[in-house]
C-alpha positions as CSV (number, residue, x, y, z in Angstrom):
1,M,103.9,76.9,168.3
2,R,101.1,75.3,166.3
3,L,102.7,76.5,163.0
4,F,106.1,75.1,164.1
5,L,104.6,71.7,164.8
6,S,102.7,71.7,161.5
7,I,105.8,72.5,159.5
8,A,107.8,69.8,161.4
9,V,105.1,67.2,160.7
10,V,105.0,68.1,157.0
11,I,108.8,68.0,156.7
12,I,108.9,64.5,158.4
13,I,106.2,63.2,156.1
14,I,108.0,64.5,153.0
15,T,111.3,63.0,154.2
16,V,109.7,59.6,154.8
17,I,108.0,59.7,151.3
18,K,111.4,60.7,149.7
19,I,113.3,57.9,151.5
20,D,110.6,55.3,150.6
21,L,110.7,56.3,146.9
22,T,114.5,56.4,146.6
23,E,115.6,53.7,148.9
24,G,112.4,51.8,149.8
25,T,110.7,48.8,148.1
26,L,109.2,50.7,145.2
27,P,112.5,51.1,143.2
28,L,113.3,47.4,143.6
29,A,110.4,46.5,141.2
30,A,111.8,48.9,138.6
31,Y,115.3,47.5,138.8
32,S,114.4,43.8,138.8
33,E,116.1,42.1,135.9
34,T,114.0,40.0,133.6
35,K,115.6,37.4,131.4
36,E,114.6,37.6,127.8
37,C,114.4,34.5,125.8
38,N,116.6,35.0,122.7
39,E,116.2,31.4,121.6
40,Q,115.9,30.6,118.0
41,L,113.3,28.2,116.8
42,A,114.4,25.3,114.7
43,V,112.4,25.0,111.5
44,K,112.0,21.5,110.1
45,S,109.9,20.3,107.2
46,V,107.4,17.4,106.9
47,P,106.9,16.0,103.5
48,V,103.2,15.7,102.6
49,I,101.4,14.4,99.5
50,T,98.5,16.7,98.6
51,K,94.9,15.6,98.0
52,E,92.1,17.1,96.1
53,G,90.9,20.4,97.6
54,D,94.0,21.1,99.7
55,T,95.0,24.7,100.2
56,V,98.0,26.2,102.0
57,H,95.8,27.2,104.9
58,S,94.2,23.8,105.3
59,L,97.6,22.1,105.2
60,L,99.1,24.4,107.8
61,A,96.0,23.9,110.0
62,E,96.3,20.1,109.5
63,Y,99.9,20.1,110.7
64,P,100.0,22.5,113.7
65,T,103.1,23.5,115.5
66,D,103.8,23.5,119.3
67,E,105.3,27.0,119.2
68,R,103.3,30.2,118.8
69,I,104.0,31.3,115.3
70,S,101.9,33.7,113.3
71,M,100.2,32.6,110.1
72,P,102.2,35.1,107.9
73,E,105.4,33.7,109.3
74,R,104.3,30.1,108.6
75,M,103.2,31.1,105.1
76,A,106.6,32.7,104.4
77,D,108.4,29.6,105.6
78,F,106.0,27.5,103.5
79,Y,106.9,29.4,100.4
80,K,110.7,29.1,101.3
81,F,110.3,25.3,101.3
82,N,108.0,25.3,98.2
83,P,109.0,28.3,96.0
84,H,107.3,26.7,92.9
85,L,103.9,27.2,94.6
86,K,104.1,31.0,94.7
87,K,102.6,31.3,91.2
88,Q,101.1,27.9,90.9
89,A,98.1,26.1,92.5
90,I,98.5,23.0,94.6
91,V,98.1,19.9,92.4
92,P,96.7,16.7,93.9
93,G,99.4,14.1,94.4
94,E,102.2,16.6,94.6
95,L,104.9,16.3,97.3
96,I,105.3,19.5,99.3
97,K,107.0,20.4,102.5
98,I,105.2,21.8,105.6
99,P,107.2,23.9,108.1
100,I,107.2,22.6,111.7
101,Y,108.8,24.6,114.5
102,S,110.5,23.1,117.5
103,S,112.4,24.5,120.5
104,N,114.7,22.6,122.8
105,G,115.5,25.4,125.2
106,P,114.1,26.2,128.6
107,C,112.3,29.4,127.3
108,K,108.6,28.7,127.0
109,K,105.9,31.3,126.5
């Protein structure tokens, strides 16, 4: 009789665990839909006249952006706007364009 009761309790516990895992609250967390932000950032440029001692890094630091953009991405866009600076140093008094990123959508990080 004791063996029968033990087996019945084990079967009930296993059944409850199975129901909880398949139909309970745990699977709901795995199936919750998350909306991804597929928004594209708008890249604008700000014209800047350079001064003595300016570097690409100092100019990008002087004109920060509201969006989280990595430095290599900002450098790539900087050289898209200023292709002549790839093989040339920045000359004081030169007009260059600094990339500024903006986002008008509801997706914020």
